[in-house]
N, C-alpha and C positions, 0 to 999 in steps of 0.2 A: 056066718061066713063074712059078712060085711064088717061086723064088729072086730073079728079077728084080723082082717086086713088093716083096719084102722089102728088097732093095737100094735101090729107089726110095724106099720109106718111110723107111729109115734115113737116106738122103741128105736127104730133106725135113726130118726131125727135126734133123739137123745144121745145115742152113741156118737153121732157126728158132732154134736155140740161138745161132748166130753173130749173129743180129739182136738177140738179147736182151742180149748182152754187148758192151761197147764195146772196141775193139782197144787203146786207150790204157790202159784198166783192166787188161787182160790183161798188157800190157807192164810196167805198174807192179807188178803182182803177181809177174811173173817176176823183176824187179829186186829186189824185197823178198826173194823166196825165195833168190836168189843171194847177197844180202847176209847173210841168216841162215845159209845154208850155209857161207859164208866164216867167219863168227864161230864156228860150231860146229866147223869144222875147226881153227881157231886154238885153241879151248878144248881140243879133243881132243889137239892137239900139246902144249899146256902140261901137261895131265894126264898124258900119256905120259911127258914129261920128268920130271915130279914123281915118278911111280911108279918110274922107273928110278933116280932119285936116292935115293928112299926105300929101294929095294932095296939099293943100294950101301951106304948108311949103316947099314942093319940088318945087312948082312954084316960090316961093320967092328966093330960093337959087340956082336953076338950072343955072340961068344966071351967077351968081358969080362963081359957080363951073366950068362951061365950060370956062369962061374967065381965071380963075386961072390955069386950066389945060393947056390951050394954052400958058399961061405965063411960066409955069414950063417946058413945052416941048421946048419952045424957049430958056429958060435959059440953059437947058441941051445941046441943039445944040451949044449954045455959049461957054459953058464950054468945050465941046468936041473939038471945034475948037481951043480954047485957049491952051488946053493940047497938041493938035497935034502940034501947033506952038512952044510950049515950048520944046517938044521932038525934033523937027527939029532944034531949036536953040542950044540945048544941043549937038546934033550930030555935028553941024557945029563947035561949040567950041572945041569938042573933036578932030575933024579933024584938026583944026588949032593948038590947044594946047593939045597934048595928055596927059600931066601931070596936066591938069586943075582940075581933080577930083581924087586926089591920094588915097582917102579912099575906092575906089572900087564902088562908087555909079554910075559909068558910065556903069556898067554891065546892062544887060537887066533886067529891073525892071518891074515886072508884075503890071498891074493896079489894085490897091487894093480897088478901089471904088466899092461899091455895085451896082449891076445891078438892077436898079429900075424897069425895064420892066419885070423882071422875078418874078413869084409869090413867 
């Protein structure tokens, strides 16, 4: 008995809601939702294709990128070693010949090269 009264009440509420909303409005809302769904599916397909393409491109260049990164790090270490040796040679020349650099270039010169490891 109680279930039947609940069912009747819910049916009455449904009927009242149906009278509040026009059927054409519901149809237009359904059409708009289907249109949006289609656009979202198209966008999803485009993004999936883009992700696959990006993954393939990354796979192609990642080996070159890591090899070039190792090469650049090696070159940086070599250049640091060379500049260290040059500073040592300059210090030895100044110790032996104090007037070898008369223009004041023997003063402590700051390294003006940019630090590539800093962002």
